[in-house]
Structures are given as structure tokens and as C-alpha cells.
C-alpha positions in Angstrom: -12.8 -3.4 12.5 -12.8 0.4 12.8 -9.9 1.9 14.6 -10.9 4.6 17.1 -8.8 7.0 19.1 -9.7 8.7 22.4 -8.1 12.0 23.6 -9.4 14.7 25.9 -11.1 16.6 23.1 -12.3 13.8 20.9 -13.4 10.1 20.7 -13.9 8.4 17.3 -12.1 7.5 14.1 -8.9 9.2 13.1 -10.4 10.2 9.8 -13.2 12.1 11.6 -10.6 13.8 13.8 -8.6 14.9 10.8 -11.7 16.2 9.1 -12.6 18.3 12.2 -9.1 19.8 12.2 -9.3 20.5 8.5 -12.6 22.3 9.0 -11.2 24.3 11.9 -13.8 22.7 14.2 -11.0 21.5 16.5 -7.7 23.1 17.4 -4.8 20.8 16.4 -2.7 22.4 19.1 -4.9 20.8 21.8 -4.4 17.3 20.5 -2.0 14.8 22.2 -0.5 13.2 19.1 1.8 11.0 21.2 -1.2 9.4 22.8 -2.8 8.8 19.4 0.5 7.2 18.2 0.6 5.0 21.3 -3.0 3.9 20.8 -2.2 3.0 17.2 0.8 1.0 18.3 -1.3 -0.8 20.9 -4.0 -1.7 18.2 -1.3 -3.1 15.9 0.1 -5.3 18.7 -3.4 -6.4 19.7 -4.2 -7.3 16.1 -7.2 -5.0 16.0 -5.6 -2.7 13.3 -5.1 -4.7 10.1 -1.8 -4.0 8.2 -3.7 -2.7 5.1 -5.4 -0.1 7.3 -2.3 0.8 9.1 -0.7 2.6 6.1 -3.8 4.8 5.7 -3.9 5.6 9.5 -0.3 6.6 9.4 -1.0 9.0 6.6 -3.8 10.6 8.7 -1.5 10.8 11.7 1.2 12.4 9.5 -1.3 15.0 8.4 -2.1 15.9 12.0 1.6 16.1 12.8 2.3 18.4 9.8 -0.6 20.7 10.8 0.5 20.9 14.4 4.1 21.6 13.4 2.9 24.3 11.0 0.8 25.8 13.8 3.7 25.8 16.2 6.2 27.1 13.7 4.3 29.2 11.2 6.0 29.5 7.7 6.1 32.6 5.7 4.1 32.7 2.5 7.0 31.7 0.2 7.8 28.6 2.3 4.1 27.7 2.4 3.8 27.9 -1.3 6.9 25.7 -1.8 5.5 22.9 0.4 2.1 22.5 -1.2 1.7 19.2 0.7 -2.0 19.4 1.7 -3.2 18.0 -1.6 -0.5 15.4 -1.6 -1.4 14.1 1.9 -5.0 13.9 0.9 -4.1 12.1 -2.3 -2.0 9.6 -0.4 -5.0 8.9 1.8 -7.1 8.2 -1.2 -4.5 6.1 -2.8 -4.1 3.9 0.3 -7.8 3.5 0.4 -7.8 2.3 -3.2 -5.0 -0.1 -2.6 -6.7 -1.5 0.5 -10.0 -2.1 -1.4 -8.1 -3.5 -4.4 -6.1 -5.9 -2.2 -9.3 -7.3 -0.7 -10.8 -7.6 -4.2 -7.9 -9.4 -5.7 -7.6 -11.8 -2.8 -11.2 -12.9 -3.3 -10.4 -13.8 -6.9 -7.9 -16.4 -6.0 -10.0 -19.5 -7.0 -11.1 -18.2 -10.4 -9.8 -19.7 -13.6 -6.9 -17.9 -15.3 -8.9 -16.3 -18.1 -11.6 -15.0 -15.7 -9.0 -13.9 -13.1 -7.0 -12.1 -15.7 -10.0 -10.3 -17.1 -11.3 -9.2 -13.7 -7.8 -8.2 -12.4 -6.9 -6.2 -15.5 -10.2 -4.3 -15.5 -10.1 -3.4 -11.8 -6.5 -2.3 -11.8 -7.1 -0.1 -14.9 -10.0 1.5 -13.1 -8.3 2.0 -9.7 -4.6 2.6 -10.5 -4.7 3.8 -14.1 -1.4 2.0 -14.7 -1.9 1.1 -18.4 -0.3 4.2 -19.8 2.9 3.6 -17.7 3.5 0.1 -19.1 5.9 -0.2 -22.1 6.9 -3.7 -23.3 4.5 -5.7 -21.2 0.8 -5.7 -21.2 -1.2 -5.5 -18.0 -2.9 -8.7 -19.0 0.5 -10.4 -19.0 1.2 -9.2 -15.5 -2.3 -10.4 -14.4 -1.5 -13.8 -15.7 1.9 -13.8 -14.0 0.2 -12.9 -10.7 -2.3 -15.7 -11.1 0.5 -18.1 -11.7 2.3 -16.9 -8.5 -0.8 -17.2 -6.4 -1.6 -20.7 -7.8 1.9 -21.9 -7.1 1.8 -20.5 -3.6 -1.5 -22.2 -2.9 -0.2 -25.6 -4.3 2.8 -25.3 -2.1 0.8 -24.8 1.1 0.6 -27.5 3.7 -2.7 -28.2 5.5 -1.2 -26.7 8.7 -1.8 -22.9 8.8 0.9 -20.3 9.5 1.2 -19.4 13.1 -0.5 -16.3 14.3 2.9 -14.7 14.9 3.9 -15.1 11.3 0.5 -13.9 10.0 0.9 -10.6 11.9 4.2 -9.8 10.2 4.2 -6.1 9.4 3.9 -5.1 5.8 2.1 -2.5 3.7 2.4 -0.8 0.3 5.2 1.5 1.4 7.3 -1.2 3.1 7.0 -3.4 0.0 8.0 -0.5 -2.2 11.1 -0.1 -0.1 11.7 -3.9 -0.2 11.4 -4.1 -4.0 14.0 -1.2 -4.4 16.3 -3.1 -2.1 15.9 -6.3 -4.0 16.6 -4.6 -7.3 19.8 -3.1 -5.9 20.9 -6.6 -4.7 20.1 -8.1 -8.1 22.1 -5.4 -10.0 18.9 -3.5 -11.0 17.3 -6.4 -12.8 15.3 -9.4 -11.5 12.7 -11.8 -12.6 9.0 -11.1 -11.7 8.5 -14.3 -9.7 11.5 -13.4 -7.4 9.5 -10.6 -5.9 7.4 -13.1 -4.0 10.0 -15.6 -2.9 9.7 -14.6 0.8 5.9 -14.1 0.9 4.0 -15.8 3.8 0.5 -15.2 2.6 -1.7 -14.5 -0.5 -2.3 -11.0 0.9 1.4 -10.3 1.1 1.8 -11.5 -2.6 -1.0 -9.1 -3.6 0.4 -6.1 -1.7 3.8 -6.8 -3.2 2.2 -6.8 -6.7 0.4 -3.5 -6.0 3.7 -2.0 -4.7 5.3 -3.0 -8.0 2.6 -1.3 -10.0 3.0 1.9 -7.9 6.7 1.9 -8.7 6.0 1.5 -12.4 3.5 4.4 -12.2 6.2 6.5 -10.5 8.6 5.5 -13.3 11.1 4.1 -10.7 11.0 0.7 -12.4 9.9 -0.8 -15.7 9.0 -4.3 -16.8 10.1 -6.2 -19.9 9.5 -9.5 -21.6 12.1 -10.6 -24.1 9.9 -13.0 -25.9 6.2 -13.9 -26.0 5.2 -16.1 -23.0 8.8 -15.8 -21.7 9.6 -14.7 -18.2 8.8 -11.1 -17.1 11.7 -9.0 -15.7 11.6 -6.0 -13.5 14.3 -3.3 -14.0 15.3 -0.3 -12.0 15.1 2.9 -14.0 
């Protein structure tokens, strides 16, 4: 479901609104960003704004906030050169879109056999996240197999009764899972087993988003993975 916002000057998607501001077709100073934030919050509460879309929408809103702040308090040329955040915001938006599509893709692979699952997951992650060059002692194929095992174990442990709607709407996204992983590593003295990342997961989607958050941390060189022996447990370490 598409998330739309309505303000005095505009009605439509937040992405279209940001594009109008970027192209100077709409003055950001005329926008009521508080109203947009309240509409976003209402959509989350109503369940019409999925958690995977929320992160991307927050990036777009942050872009508008940055542009309005810049317009209200213009920086001198030196300060503007130092920020250089226009590209980074746009890159974040693209990254969140990739993660959202990848999450949906991986969730649909749940019932595939291990070999097929591993092949598809490995290929898609290499294409979308380009993580291969950031791995050291562990292959991406090994991580894909480990993810398959976690998803299978989760499925086997599920009871016929579904989770309540309240639990299913629990708030999480890539950034919150990145923060959660960092906290867990601190609590485990900077080293923990791969499977421990998913101990509190309530759904397949939450497992997958946690996995993608781990890959992003590896790419940022904040964590690394190691496997002490072939077919042995995989460990996550804080760099």
C-alpha cells in the first residue's frame, strides 16, 4: 500500500514531494513537516505503513527537514562543502529500497531446499549489497546456509496459532536492528554466535531484516564474522 501525504501545497507520495522540492518546483519553506510526521505516525499506528517502508519514508522526511533547515539558516560555502550530505541522503534512500526488495525476495524463498535457497540468496545479495569483498574468513554461501537453518528452525518451532496482531506490528527496521546488534555484541563482550542474533525474533521477516542489518554492519566494517573450523558455528565479532 502506497503511503500518501496531504498538505496545503501538495497531495501524493512523499517521494514525489521530495522530488518537487529537489527540482525547485515547490518551496520547502511552505511545507508543514510536523503535519507530515503526524500523518506518518498515524499510518504506522493504523498499520497502513509497513515497517520495511517506514525506514525509507523516514529518510525522505529527513531530507525535507535538512533542506528546510538549510533554507532557514543558510550556511556559508565552507560549511556547505563540509556537509556534503545530499548524495548520502539519496544513497540512503536507494539502499533502503534495495533492502526492502531484498527482504521480500528472501522471505519468498523460505520453502526452498537448502542448496537452491543458498544459491538464490547468495546471488541476490551479491547483486544488491555487494558484500562479498567485505567478508574475510567466512564465505557468503556459509552465511546463506546459516540463515536457511535459522529460518527452518524458526518454522519448525511455530505453533499452529499465529502471533497476535499486536506482536506482528512490533516496530523494527534495518537501522533499529543495526543498533540492536551493536548492543548485543556489547553485552556479549564483542563476540557472539550467529544464531544468537535471532533469539528474540517473532517472525521470518524480522529474522531476514536482522540478517540484512548484520550484512550492512559487515560492509561498514563495524563487525566481522569468523568460523573456527569447517561446518563449525559462525561467530560475529565487533571490530
